[in-house]
Biopython code that builds the backbone (N, CA, C, O; Angstrom):
import numpy as np
from Bio.PDB.StructureBuilder import StructureBuilder

atoms = [
    (1, "MET", "N", (0.834, -1.189, 0.000)),
    (1, "MET", "CA", (0.000, 0.000, 0.000)),
    (1, "MET", "C", (0.873, 1.245, 0.000)),
    (1, "MET", "O", (1.972, 1.260, 0.554)),
    (2, "VAL", "N", (0.367, 2.263, -0.622)),
    (2, "VAL", "CA", (1.075, 3.528, -0.656)),
    (2, "VAL", "C", (0.956, 4.195, 0.708)),
    (2, "VAL", "O", (-0.115, 4.191, 1.314)),
    (3, "GLY", "N", (2.057, 4.771, 1.191)),
    (3, "GLY", "CA", (2.035, 5.472, 2.467)),
    (3, "GLY", "C", (2.349, 4.570, 3.651)),
    (3, "GLY", "O", (2.529, 5.073, 4.761)),
    (4, "GLN", "N", (2.419, 3.284, 3.461)),
    (4, "GLN", "CA", (2.774, 2.374, 4.541)),
    (4, "GLN", "C", (4.044, 1.639, 4.152)),
    (4, "GLN", "O", (4.306, 1.390, 2.975)),
    (5, "PHE", "N", (4.826, 1.299, 5.165)),
    (5, "PHE", "CA", (6.026, 0.519, 4.889)),
    (5, "PHE", "C", (6.210, -0.495, 5.999)),
    (5, "PHE", "O", (5.737, -0.315, 7.121)),
    (6, "LEU", "N", (6.886, -1.529, 5.670)),
    (6, "LEU", "CA", (7.133, -2.602, 6.618)),
    (6, "LEU", "C", (8.383, -2.263, 7.416)),
    (6, "LEU", "O", (9.447, -2.025, 6.844)),
    (7, "VAL", "N", (8.253, -2.242, 8.729)),
    (7, "VAL", "CA", (9.410, -1.988, 9.587)),
    (7, "VAL", "C", (10.011, -3.337, 9.952)),
    (7, "VAL", "O", (9.374, -4.163, 10.606)),
    (8, "GLN", "N", (11.235, -3.542, 9.522)),
    (8, "GLN", "CA", (11.929, -4.798, 9.763)),
    (8, "GLN", "C", (12.828, -4.639, 10.991)),
    (8, "GLN", "O", (13.474, -3.604, 11.154)),
    (9, "ARG", "N", (12.873, -5.646, 11.847)),
    (9, "ARG", "CA", (13.753, -5.625, 13.013)),
    (9, "ARG", "C", (15.202, -5.745, 12.554)),
    (9, "ARG", "O", (15.489, -6.378, 11.537)),
    (10, "VAL", "N", (16.103, -5.140, 13.300)),
    (10, "VAL", "CA", (17.527, -5.257, 12.990)),
    (10, "VAL", "C", (17.957, -6.674, 13.352)),
    (10, "VAL", "O", (17.781, -7.095, 14.495)),
    (11, "PRO", "N", (18.512, -7.410, 12.407)),
    (11, "PRO", "CA", (18.909, -8.788, 12.690)),
    (11, "PRO", "C", (20.232, -8.861, 13.460)),
    (11, "PRO", "O", (20.950, -7.868, 13.583)),
    (12, "GLU", "N", (20.534, -10.038, 13.967)),
    (12, "GLU", "CA", (21.852, -10.290, 14.558)),
    (12, "GLU", "C", (22.818, -10.517, 13.405)),
    (12, "GLU", "O", (22.478, -11.191, 12.433)),
    (13, "PHE", "N", (24.009, -9.965, 13.505)),
    (13, "PHE", "CA", (24.988, -10.079, 12.433)),
    (13, "PHE", "C", (26.128, -10.992, 12.857)),
    (13, "PHE", "O", (26.515, -11.017, 14.025)),
    (14, "SER", "N", (26.657, -11.733, 11.909)),
    (14, "SER", "CA", (27.772, -12.635, 12.208)),
    (14, "SER", "C", (29.123, -12.002, 11.883)),
    (14, "SER", "O", (30.171, -12.545, 12.232)),
    (15, "SER", "N", (29.089, -10.846, 11.211)),
    (15, "SER", "CA", (30.350, -10.167, 10.896)),
    (15, "SER", "C", (30.079, -8.679, 10.677)),
    (15, "SER", "O", (28.937, -8.264, 10.484)),
    (16, "ILE", "N", (31.116, -7.911, 10.711)),
    (16, "ILE", "CA", (31.003, -6.470, 10.446)),
    (16, "ILE", "C", (30.621, -6.243, 8.985)),
    (16, "ILE", "O", (29.857, -5.330, 8.672)),
    (17, "ARG", "N", (31.149, -7.070, 8.102)),
    (17, "ARG", "CA", (30.800, -6.943, 6.677)),
    (17, "ARG", "C", (29.304, -7.139, 6.463)),
    (17, "ARG", "O", (28.668, -6.399, 5.713)),
    (18, "GLU", "N", (28.758, -8.141, 7.130)),
    (18, "GLU", "CA", (27.324, -8.413, 7.002)),
    (18, "GLU", "C", (26.507, -7.234, 7.533)),
    (18, "GLU", "O", (25.507, -6.842, 6.931)),
    (19, "GLU", "N", (26.937, -6.679, 8.652)),
    (19, "GLU", "CA", (26.233, -5.527, 9.215)),
    (19, "GLU", "C", (26.351, -4.310, 8.299)),
    (19, "GLU", "O", (25.376, -3.585, 8.101)),
    (20, "ALA", "N", (27.529, -4.086, 7.747)),
    (20, "ALA", "CA", (27.726, -2.957, 6.829)),
    (20, "ALA", "C", (26.839, -3.100, 5.592)),
    (20, "ALA", "O", (26.258, -2.121, 5.123)),
    (21, "ALA", "N", (26.740, -4.305, 5.074)),
    (21, "ALA", "CA", (25.892, -4.538, 3.905)),
    (21, "ALA", "C", (24.428, -4.250, 4.237)),
    (21, "ALA", "O", (23.702, -3.693, 3.413)),
    (22, "PHE", "N", (23.999, -4.624, 5.429)),
    (22, "PHE", "CA", (22.623, -4.362, 5.852)),
    (22, "PHE", "C", (22.358, -2.856, 5.895)),
    (22, "PHE", "O", (21.363, -2.383, 5.346)),
    (23, "TRP", "N", (23.253, -2.102, 6.551)),
    (23, "TRP", "CA", (23.026, -0.655, 6.690)),
    (23, "TRP", "C", (23.202, 0.087, 5.376)),
    (23, "TRP", "O", (22.729, 1.216, 5.247)),
    (24, "ASP", "N", (23.867, -0.512, 4.399)),
    (24, "ASP", "CA", (23.955, 0.093, 3.064)),
    (24, "ASP", "C", (22.587, 0.127, 2.380)),
    (24, "ASP", "O", (22.347, 0.953, 1.499)),
    (25, "THR", "N", (21.704, -0.766, 2.786)),
    (25, "THR", "CA", (20.400, -0.866, 2.116)),
    (25, "THR", "C", (19.218, -0.564, 3.037)),
    (25, "THR", "O", (18.067, -0.682, 2.616)),
    (26, "HIS", "N", (19.482, -0.177, 4.288)),
    (26, "HIS", "CA", (18.406, 0.101, 5.235)),
    (26, "HIS", "C", (18.635, 1.447, 5.910)),
    (26, "HIS", "O", (19.772, 1.898, 6.042)),
    (27, "SER", "N", (17.559, 2.077, 6.332)),
    (27, "SER", "CA", (17.638, 3.364, 7.012)),
    (27, "SER", "C", (17.530, 3.163, 8.524)),
    (27, "SER", "O", (16.657, 2.439, 9.002)),
    (28, "LEU", "N", (18.412, 3.805, 9.256)),
    (28, "LEU", "CA", (18.361, 3.764, 10.719)),
    (28, "LEU", "C", (17.071, 4.397, 11.233)),
    (28, "LEU", "O", (16.597, 4.039, 12.311)),
    (29, "ALA", "N", (16.507, 5.320, 10.488)),
    (29, "ALA", "CA", (15.264, 5.996, 10.892)),
    (29, "ALA", "C", (14.125, 5.007, 11.115)),
    (29, "ALA", "O", (13.229, 5.276, 11.916)),
    (30, "ASN", "N", (14.141, 3.887, 10.436)),
    (30, "ASN", "CA", (13.097, 2.882, 10.603)),
    (30, "ASN", "C", (13.305, 1.994, 11.828)),
    (30, "ASN", "O", (12.488, 1.116, 12.105)),
    (31, "HIS", "N", (14.399, 2.220, 12.565)),
    (31, "HIS", "CA", (14.750, 1.330, 13.672)),
    (31, "HIS", "C", (15.004, 2.063, 14.987)),
    (31, "HIS", "O", (15.527, 1.465, 15.927)),
    (32, "TRP", "N", (14.646, 3.346, 15.075)),
    (32, "TRP", "CA", (14.921, 4.124, 16.281)),
    (32, "TRP", "C", (14.398, 3.454, 17.541)),
    (32, "TRP", "O", (15.075, 3.452, 18.570)),
    (33, "ASP", "N", (13.214, 2.892, 17.472)),
    (33, "ASP", "CA", (12.586, 2.319, 18.667)),
    (33, "ASP", "C", (13.272, 1.042, 19.153)),
    (33, "ASP", "O", (12.947, 0.551, 20.234)),
    (34, "GLU", "N", (14.198, 0.503, 18.393)),
    (34, "GLU", "CA", (14.898, -0.719, 18.781)),
    (34, "GLU", "C", (16.169, -0.443, 19.578)),
    (34, "GLU", "O", (16.766, -1.362, 20.138)),
    (35, "PHE", "N", (16.573, 0.798, 19.626)),
    (35, "PHE", "CA", (17.836, 1.136, 20.287)),
    (35, "PHE", "C", (17.578, 1.896, 21.584)),
    (35, "PHE", "O", (16.587, 2.614, 21.714)),
    (36, "GLU", "N", (18.485, 1.724, 22.534)),
    (36, "GLU", "CA", (18.409, 2.446, 23.802)),
    (36, "GLU", "C", (19.254, 3.707, 23.709)),
    (36, "GLU", "O", (20.250, 3.754, 22.987)),
    (37, "ASP", "N", (18.838, 4.733, 24.455)),
    (37, "ASP", "CA", (19.628, 5.946, 24.518)),
    (37, "ASP", "C", (20.930, 5.648, 25.246)),
    (37, "ASP", "O", (20.962, 4.861, 26.191)),
    (38, "GLU", "N", (21.976, 6.271, 24.805)),
    (38, "GLU", "CA", (23.278, 6.088, 25.423)),
    (38, "GLU", "C", (23.775, 7.449, 25.872)),
    (38, "GLU", "O", (23.777, 8.399, 25.089)),
    (39, "LYS", "N", (24.196, 7.551, 27.118)),
    (39, "LYS", "CA", (24.717, 8.808, 27.634)),
    (39, "LYS", "C", (26.219, 8.851, 27.352)),
    (39, "LYS", "O", (26.959, 7.963, 27.775)),
    (40, "LEU", "N", (26.655, 9.860, 26.653)),
    (40, "LEU", "CA", (28.064, 10.028, 26.344)),
    (40, "LEU", "C", (28.649, 11.060, 27.293)),
    (40, "LEU", "O", (28.076, 12.131, 27.494)),
    (41, "VAL", "N", (29.776, 10.734, 27.865)),
    (41, "VAL", "CA", (30.453, 11.649, 28.784)),
    (41, "VAL", "C", (31.814, 11.981, 28.194)),
    (41, "VAL", "O", (32.601, 11.092, 27.872)),
    (42, "PHE", "N", (32.075, 13.258, 28.059)),
    (42, "PHE", "CA", (33.366, 13.695, 27.551)),
    (42, "PHE", "C", (34.296, 13.951, 28.719)),
    (42, "PHE", "O", (33.989, 14.739, 29.613)),
    (43, "GLU", "N", (35.423, 13.286, 28.704)),
    (43, "GLU", "CA", (36.456, 13.541, 29.693)),
    (43, "GLU", "C", (37.724, 13.904, 28.944)),
    (43, "GLU", "O", (38.187, 13.145, 28.092)),
    (44, "PRO", "N", (38.290, 15.069, 29.261)),
    (44, "PRO", "CA", (39.509, 15.453, 28.556)),
    (44, "PRO", "C", (40.621, 14.441, 28.822)),
    (44, "PRO", "O", (40.646, 13.796, 29.870)),
    (45, "GLN", "N", (41.516, 14.312, 27.888)),
    (45, "GLN", "CA", (42.643, 13.405, 28.061)),
    (45, "GLN", "C", (43.511, 13.881, 29.214)),
    (45, "GLN", "O", (43.558, 15.073, 29.517)),
    (46, "LYS", "N", (44.196, 12.947, 29.851)),
    (46, "LYS", "CA", (45.066, 13.291, 30.970)),
    (46, "LYS", "C", (46.158, 14.269, 30.551)),
    (46, "LYS", "O", (46.608, 15.087, 31.354)),
    (47, "ASP", "N", (46.576, 14.183, 29.310)),
    (47, "ASP", "CA", (47.691, 15.010, 28.886)),
    (47, "ASP", "C", (47.268, 16.329, 28.236)),
    (47, "ASP", "O", (48.068, 16.979, 27.564)),
    (48, "THR", "N", (45.999, 16.724, 28.440)),
    (48, "THR", "CA", (45.510, 17.988, 27.893)),
    (48, "THR", "C", (45.322, 18.992, 29.029)),
    (48, "THR", "O", (44.662, 18.694, 30.024)),
    (49, "CYS", "N", (45.897, 20.167, 28.879)),
    (49, "CYS", "CA", (45.811, 21.204, 29.908)),
    (49, "CYS", "C", (44.380, 21.725, 30.015)),
    (49, "CYS", "O", (43.802, 22.141, 29.012)),
    (50, "PRO", "N", (43.798, 21.707, 31.222)),
    (50, "PRO", "CA", (42.429, 22.192, 31.368)),
    (50, "PRO", "C", (42.320, 23.711, 31.229)),
    (50, "PRO", "O", (41.231, 24.236, 30.999)),
    (51, "LYS", "N", (43.442, 24.414, 31.367)),
    (51, "LYS", "CA", (43.418, 25.877, 31.287)),
    (51, "LYS", "C", (43.563, 26.386, 29.856)),
    (51, "LYS", "O", (42.792, 27.241, 29.420)),
    (52, "CYS", "N", (44.560, 25.860, 29.114)),
    (52, "CYS", "CA", (44.824, 26.407, 27.778)),
    (52, "CYS", "C", (44.613, 25.389, 26.656)),
    (52, "CYS", "O", (44.631, 25.759, 25.482)),
    (53, "GLY", "N", (44.414, 24.108, 27.000)),
    (53, "GLY", "CA", (44.211, 23.082, 25.992)),
    (53, "GLY", "C", (45.494, 22.538, 25.396)),
    (53, "GLY", "O", (45.454, 21.676, 24.517)),
    (54, "GLY", "N", (46.647, 23.036, 25.871)),
    (54, "GLY", "CA", (47.935, 22.550, 25.370)),
    (54, "GLY", "C", (48.230, 21.140, 25.862)),
    (54, "GLY", "O", (47.545, 20.608, 26.736)),
    (55, "ARG", "N", (49.248, 20.561, 25.289)),
    (55, "ARG", "CA", (49.638, 19.200, 25.676)),
    (55, "ARG", "C", (50.505, 19.259, 26.933)),
    (55, "ARG", "O", (51.502, 19.980, 26.981)),
    (56, "MET", "N", (50.109, 18.489, 27.949)),
    (56, "MET", "CA", (50.828, 18.466, 29.222)),
    (56, "MET", "C", (52.003, 17.501, 29.142)),
    (56, "MET", "O", (51.920, 16.459, 28.492)),
    (57, "ASN", "N", (53.091, 17.854, 29.804)),
    (57, "ASN", "CA", (54.236, 16.962, 29.944)),
    (57, "ASN", "C", (54.118, 16.247, 31.282)),
    (57, "ASN", "O", (53.491, 16.755, 32.212)),
    (58, "ILE", "N", (54.718, 15.074, 31.377)),
    (58, "ILE", "CA", (54.717, 14.335, 32.632)),
    (58, "ILE", "C", (56.055, 14.554, 33.324)),
    (58, "ILE", "O", (57.116, 14.458, 32.708)),
    (59, "ALA", "N", (55.981, 14.848, 34.615)),
    (59, "ALA", "CA", (57.179, 14.998, 35.439)),
    (59, "ALA", "C", (56.970, 14.173, 36.707)),
    (59, "ALA", "O", (55.835, 13.870, 37.075)),
    (60, "TYR", "N", (58.059, 13.814, 37.369)),
    (60, "TYR", "CA", (57.975, 13.035, 38.602)),
    (60, "TYR", "C", (58.689, 13.785, 39.718)),
    (60, "TYR", "O", (59.787, 14.309, 39.528)),
    (61, "PHE", "N", (58.049, 13.829, 40.892)),
    (61, "PHE", "CA", (58.606, 14.530, 42.038)),
    (61, "PHE", "C", (58.460, 13.672, 43.289)),
    (61, "PHE", "O", (57.568, 12.829, 43.376)),
    (62, "ASP", "N", (59.349, 13.897, 44.258)),
    (62, "ASP", "CA", (59.181, 13.315, 45.582)),
    (62, "ASP", "C", (58.370, 14.314, 46.400)),
    (62, "ASP", "O", (58.654, 15.512, 46.381)),
    (63, "VAL", "N", (57.366, 13.826, 47.116)),
    (63, "VAL", "CA", (56.481, 14.701, 47.882)),
    (63, "VAL", "C", (56.499, 14.272, 49.336)),
    (63, "VAL", "O", (56.330, 13.093, 49.646)),
    (64, "ARG", "N", (56.705, 15.240, 50.236)),
    (64, "ARG", "CA", (56.668, 14.972, 51.679)),
    (64, "ARG", "C", (55.310, 15.396, 52.212)),
    (64, "ARG", "O", (54.819, 16.484, 51.913)),
    (65, "LEU", "N", (54.714, 14.521, 53.003)),
    (65, "LEU", "CA", (53.424, 14.809, 53.616)),
    (65, "LEU", "C", (53.589, 14.913, 55.122)),
    (65, "LEU", "O", (54.455, 14.261, 55.704)),
    (66, "ALA", "N", (52.762, 15.728, 55.749)),
    (66, "ALA", "CA", (52.715, 15.867, 57.208)),
    (66, "ALA", "C", (54.101, 16.086, 57.795)),
    (66, "ALA", "O", (54.535, 15.350, 58.682)),
    (67, "GLY", "N", (54.783, 17.090, 57.300)),
    (67, "GLY", "CA", (56.091, 17.438, 57.855)),
    (67, "GLY", "C", (57.138, 16.354, 57.689)),
    (67, "GLY", "O", (58.048, 16.243, 58.511)),
    (68, "GLY", "N", (57.028, 15.557, 56.648)),
    (68, "GLY", "CA", (58.016, 14.521, 56.382)),
    (68, "GLY", "C", (57.684, 13.176, 56.997)),
    (68, "GLY", "O", (58.473, 12.239, 56.869)),
    (69, "LYS", "N", (56.537, 13.047, 57.664)),
    (69, "LYS", "CA", (56.153, 11.753, 58.246)),
    (69, "LYS", "C", (55.913, 10.721, 57.155)),
    (69, "LYS", "O", (56.099, 9.522, 57.365)),
    (70, "ALA", "N", (55.501, 11.196, 55.997)),
    (70, "ALA", "CA", (55.275, 10.298, 54.861)),
    (70, "ALA", "C", (55.914, 10.918, 53.629)),
    (70, "ALA", "O", (55.802, 12.122, 53.399)),
    (71, "ILE", "N", (56.572, 10.103, 52.855)),
    (71, "ILE", "CA", (57.211, 10.564, 51.628)),
    (71, "ILE", "C", (56.731, 9.688, 50.476)),
    (71, "ILE", "O", (56.809, 8.461, 50.534)),
    (72, "LEU", "N", (56.243, 10.332, 49.447)),
    (72, "LEU", "CA", (55.873, 9.621, 48.232)),
    (72, "LEU", "C", (56.968, 9.891, 47.213)),
    (72, "LEU", "O", (57.273, 11.043, 46.904)),
    (73, "TYR", "N", (57.549, 8.836, 46.701)),
    (73, "TYR", "CA", (58.616, 8.973, 45.733)),
    (73, "TYR", "C", (58.069, 8.861, 44.321)),
    (73, "TYR", "O", (57.185, 8.050, 44.046)),
    (74, "ARG", "N", (58.603, 9.682, 43.433)),
    (74, "ARG", "CA", (58.247, 9.674, 42.009)),
    (74, "ARG", "C", (56.746, 9.815, 41.782)),
    (74, "ARG", "O", (56.135, 8.991, 41.102)),
    (75, "VAL", "N", (56.161, 10.856, 42.348)),
    (75, "VAL", "CA", (54.743, 11.148, 42.153)),
    (75, "VAL", "C", (54.561, 11.755, 40.762)),
    (75, "VAL", "O", (55.272, 12.686, 40.383)),
    (76, "LYS", "N", (53.604, 11.217, 40.010)),
    (76, "LYS", "CA", (53.366, 11.698, 38.644)),
    (76, "LYS", "C", (52.599, 13.020, 38.682)),
    (76, "LYS", "O", (51.541, 13.126, 39.303)),
    (77, "VAL", "N", (53.156, 14.021, 38.003)),
    (77, "VAL", "CA", (52.550, 15.350, 37.919)),
    (77, "VAL", "C", (52.499, 15.744, 36.448)),
    (77, "VAL", "O", (53.461, 15.531, 35.710)),
    (78, "TYR", "N", (51.374, 16.320, 36.024)),
    (78, "TYR", "CA", (51.245, 16.836, 34.667)),
    (78, "TYR", "C", (51.565, 18.322, 34.703)),
    (78, "TYR", "O", (51.015, 19.049, 35.530)),
    (79, "ARG", "N", (52.453, 18.792, 33.813)),
    (79, "ARG", "CA", (52.835, 20.205, 33.758)),
    (79, "ARG", "C", (52.681, 20.704, 32.334)),
    (79, "ARG", "O", (53.072, 20.035, 31.378)),
    (80, "CYS", "N", (52.101, 21.900, 32.207)),
    (80, "CYS", "CA", (51.893, 22.507, 30.889)),
    (80, "CYS", "C", (53.083, 23.402, 30.544)),
    (80, "CYS", "O", (53.389, 24.336, 31.285)),
    (81, "PRO", "N", (53.751, 23.125, 29.432)),
    (81, "PRO", "CA", (54.899, 23.942, 29.036)),
    (81, "PRO", "C", (54.523, 25.178, 28.218)),
    (81, "PRO", "O", (55.401, 25.946, 27.824)),
    (82, "THR", "N", (53.219, 25.380, 27.957)),
    (82, "THR", "CA", (52.789, 26.509, 27.141)),
    (82, "THR", "C", (53.190, 27.820, 27.826)),
    (82, "THR", "O", (52.864, 28.031, 28.994)),
    (83, "PRO", "N", (53.894, 28.700, 27.108)),
    (83, "PRO", "CA", (54.293, 29.988, 27.702)),
    (83, "PRO", "C", (53.082, 30.752, 28.242)),
    (83, "PRO", "O", (52.067, 30.896, 27.560)),
    (84, "GLY", "N", (53.206, 31.228, 29.456)),
    (84, "GLY", "CA", (52.130, 31.992, 30.087)),
    (84, "GLY", "C", (51.103, 31.137, 30.807)),
    (84, "GLY", "O", (50.232, 31.673, 31.491)),
    (85, "CYS", "N", (51.182, 29.836, 30.672)),
    (85, "CYS", "CA", (50.199, 28.967, 31.324)),
    (85, "CYS", "C", (50.786, 28.382, 32.609)),
    (85, "CYS", "O", (50.436, 28.812, 33.708)),
    (86, "GLY", "N", (51.671, 27.410, 32.468)),
    (86, "GLY", "CA", (52.348, 26.835, 33.627)),
    (86, "GLY", "C", (51.474, 26.002, 34.559)),
    (86, "GLY", "O", (51.866, 25.765, 35.701)),
    (87, "THR", "N", (50.312, 25.554, 34.111)),
    (87, "THR", "CA", (49.435, 24.742, 34.953)),
    (87, "THR", "C", (50.127, 23.435, 35.324)),
    (87, "THR", "O", (50.785, 22.813, 34.491)),
    (88, "ALA", "N", (49.973, 23.026, 36.582)),
    (88, "ALA", "CA", (50.499, 21.749, 37.053)),
    (88, "ALA", "C", (49.408, 21.070, 37.858)),
    (88, "ALA", "O", (48.682, 21.723, 38.607)),
    (89, "MET", "N", (49.292, 19.748, 37.701)),
    (89, "MET", "CA", (48.290, 19.016, 38.475)),
    (89, "MET", "C", (48.761, 17.590, 38.696)),
    (89, "MET", "O", (49.468, 17.010, 37.871)),
    (90, "LEU", "N", (48.351, 17.044, 39.827)),
    (90, "LEU", "CA", (48.683, 15.667, 40.157)),
    (90, "LEU", "C", (47.901, 14.714, 39.278)),
    (90, "LEU", "O", (46.802, 15.032, 38.825)),
    (91, "SER", "N", (48.473, 13.542, 39.038)),
    (91, "SER", "CA", (47.699, 12.506, 38.370)),
    (91, "SER", "C", (46.595, 12.075, 39.327)),
    (91, "SER", "O", (46.730, 12.227, 40.541)),
    (92, "LYS", "N", (45.513, 11.542, 38.791)),
    (92, "LYS", "CA", (44.375, 11.107, 39.596)),
    (92, "LYS", "C", (44.813, 10.058, 40.633)),
    (92, "LYS", "O", (44.369, 10.087, 41.781)),
    (93, "GLU", "N", (45.675, 9.147, 40.219)),
    (93, "GLU", "CA", (46.144, 8.090, 41.115)),
    (93, "GLU", "C", (46.974, 8.662, 42.261)),
    (93, "GLU", "O", (46.811, 8.258, 43.412)),
    (94, "ALA", "N", (47.862, 9.601, 41.944)),
    (94, "ALA", "CA", (48.702, 10.207, 42.982)),
    (94, "ALA", "C", (47.863, 11.000, 43.971)),
    (94, "ALA", "O", (48.106, 10.943, 45.176)),
    (95, "LYS", "N", (46.878, 11.739, 43.476)),
    (95, "LYS", "CA", (46.019, 12.509, 44.380)),
    (95, "LYS", "C", (45.252, 11.592, 45.314)),
    (95, "LYS", "O", (45.150, 11.879, 46.506)),
    (96, "ALA", "N", (44.710, 10.495, 44.802)),
    (96, "ALA", "CA", (43.966, 9.555, 45.639)),
    (96, "ALA", "C", (44.869, 8.955, 46.709)),
    (96, "ALA", "O", (44.467, 8.819, 47.864)),
    (97, "GLU", "N", (46.077, 8.600, 46.324)),
    (97, "GLU", "CA", (47.019, 8.019, 47.277)),
    (97, "GLU", "C", (47.405, 9.031, 48.345)),
    (97, "GLU", "O", (47.470, 8.694, 49.527)),
    (98, "MET", "N", (47.663, 10.269, 47.936)),
    (98, "MET", "CA", (48.029, 11.313, 48.900)),
    (98, "MET", "C", (46.874, 11.611, 49.852)),
    (98, "MET", "O", (47.100, 11.796, 51.048)),
    (99, "ASP", "N", (45.663, 11.662, 49.355)),
    (99, "ASP", "CA", (44.499, 11.902, 50.208)),
    (99, "ASP", "C", (44.332, 10.782, 51.228)),
    (99, "ASP", "O", (44.027, 11.036, 52.393)),
    (100, "GLU", "N", (44.532, 9.542, 50.785)),
    (100, "GLU", "CA", (44.398, 8.402, 51.693)),
    (100, "GLU", "C", (45.449, 8.458, 52.804)),
    (100, "GLU", "O", (45.130, 8.245, 53.974)),
    (101, "ILE", "N", (46.681, 8.740, 52.442)),
    (101, "ILE", "CA", (47.758, 8.805, 53.432)),
    (101, "ILE", "C", (47.555, 9.971, 54.379)),
    (101, "ILE", "O", (47.749, 9.828, 55.586)),
    (102, "ALA", "N", (47.165, 11.131, 53.849)),
    (102, "ALA", "CA", (46.921, 12.296, 54.708)),
    (102, "ALA", "C", (45.811, 12.000, 55.707)),
    (102, "ALA", "O", (45.909, 12.387, 56.871)),
    (103, "GLY", "N", (44.748, 11.315, 55.263)),
    (103, "GLY", "CA", (43.663, 10.937, 56.170)),
    (103, "GLY", "C", (44.139, 9.995, 57.251)),
    (103, "GLY", "O", (43.745, 10.140, 58.408)),
    (104, "MET", "N", (44.980, 9.030, 56.905)),
    (104, "MET", "CA", (45.520, 8.099, 57.892)),
    (104, "MET", "C", (46.389, 8.832, 58.907)),
    (104, "MET", "O", (46.349, 8.526, 60.099)),
    (105, "LEU", "N", (47.169, 9.792, 58.438)),
    (105, "LEU", "CA", (48.004, 10.580, 59.346)),
    (105, "LEU", "C", (47.144, 11.405, 60.297)),
    (105, "LEU", "O", (47.453, 11.507, 61.484)),
    (106, "ARG", "N", (46.060, 11.998, 59.778)),
    (106, "ARG", "CA", (45.159, 12.789, 60.633)),
    (106, "ARG", "C", (44.514, 11.927, 61.714)),
    (106, "ARG", "O", (44.308, 12.380, 62.840)),
    (107, "ARG", "N", (44.200, 10.691, 61.366)),
    (107, "ARG", "CA", (43.570, 9.783, 62.330)),
    (107, "ARG", "C", (44.585, 9.105, 63.241)),
    (107, "ARG", "O", (44.213, 8.330, 64.122)),
    (108, "GLY", "N", (45.876, 9.397, 63.029)),
    (108, "GLY", "CA", (46.911, 8.817, 63.870)),
    (108, "GLY", "C", (47.252, 7.383, 63.525)),
    (108, "GLY", "O", (47.904, 6.705, 64.320)),
    (109, "LYS", "N", (46.843, 6.908, 62.393)),
    (109, "LYS", "CA", (47.067, 5.513, 62.015)),
    (109, "LYS", "C", (48.527, 5.230, 61.650)),
    (109, "LYS", "O", (48.961, 4.080, 61.722)),
    (110, "LEU", "N", (49.287, 6.250, 61.262)),
    (110, "LEU", "CA", (50.667, 6.038, 60.838)),
    (110, "LEU", "C", (51.664, 6.672, 61.797)),
    (110, "LEU", "O", (52.838, 6.815, 61.456)),
    (111, "GLU", "N", (51.231, 7.043, 62.958)),
    (111, "GLU", "CA", (52.092, 7.716, 63.920)),
    (111, "GLU", "C", (53.326, 6.867, 64.209)),
    (111, "GLU", "O", (53.215, 5.690, 64.551)),
    (112, "GLY", "N", (54.495, 7.472, 64.069)),
    (112, "GLY", "CA", (55.727, 6.782, 64.377)),
    (112, "GLY", "C", (56.243, 5.866, 63.275)),
    (112, "GLY", "O", (57.291, 5.243, 63.445)),
    (113, "LEU", "N", (55.547, 5.767, 62.167)),
    (113, "LEU", "CA", (55.986, 4.907, 61.069)),
    (113, "LEU", "C", (56.597, 5.742, 59.958)),
    (113, "LEU", "O", (56.151, 6.858, 59.694)),
    (114, "GLU", "N", (57.609, 5.206, 59.314)),
    (114, "GLU", "CA", (58.131, 5.865, 58.123)),
    (114, "GLU", "C", (57.467, 5.188, 56.928)),
    (114, "GLU", "O", (57.538, 3.969, 56.772)),
    (115, "LEU", "N", (56.837, 5.974, 56.109)),
    (115, "LEU", "CA", (56.090, 5.420, 54.976)),
    (115, "LEU", "C", (56.813, 5.775, 53.695)),
    (115, "LEU", "O", (57.165, 6.931, 53.463)),
    (116, "MET", "N", (57.026, 4.783, 52.880)),
    (116, "MET", "CA", (57.610, 5.031, 51.571)),
    (116, "MET", "C", (56.692, 4.360, 50.562)),
    (116, "MET", "O", (56.500, 3.145, 50.605)),
    (117, "ALA", "N", (56.132, 5.140, 49.666)),
    (117, "ALA", "CA", (55.254, 4.604, 48.638)),
    (117, "ALA", "C", (55.772, 5.033, 47.287)),
    (117, "ALA", "O", (56.322, 6.124, 47.143)),
    (118, "VAL", "N", (55.602, 4.192, 46.309)),
    (118, "VAL", "CA", (56.058, 4.507, 44.961)),
    (118, "VAL", "C", (54.832, 4.717, 44.092)),
    (118, "VAL", "O", (53.924, 3.886, 44.073)),
    (119, "THR", "N", (54.811, 5.822, 43.379)),
    (119, "THR", "CA", (53.741, 6.099, 42.435)),
    (119, "THR", "C", (54.341, 6.048, 41.044)),
    (119, "THR", "O", (55.285, 6.778, 40.741)),
    (120, "ALA", "N", (53.801, 5.198, 40.207)),
    (120, "ALA", "CA", (54.333, 5.058, 38.843)),
    (120, "ALA", "C", (53.727, 6.068, 37.918)),
    (120, "ALA", "O", (54.059, 6.095, 36.732)),
]
sb = StructureBuilder()
sb.init_structure("model")
sb.init_model(0)
sb.init_chain("A")
sb.init_seg("    ")
for serial, (resi, resn, name, xyz) in enumerate(atoms, 1):
    if name == "N":
        sb.init_residue(resn, " ", resi, " ")
    sb.init_atom(name, np.array(xyz, "f"), 0.0, 1.0, " ", f" {name:<3s}", serial, name[0])
structure = sb.get_structure()
């Protein structure tokens, strides 16, 4: 009949070639109701400066916590070499480790201990 069309379900494919051939001859518009919405989250790359968008360099530093009670060796830090920017930030892993150790020191859990941790 004119004005009506048959909506075909998207089949299971055994290969990418088979799927590509299907979509070459079918419209996605006829299959919207078969797909679930997907939430996309954009996270900037670790090596991208959040201030200027330049490429960050990786540097390693030794960091003393709580007046030297704890020392983290080779902590990964991202530094922006872009002139006029100079942004520096800890890697996510190093920040989590430092927060955990600082909390333990505040609670007295490491009193009298020398702590040496390596951050890659």
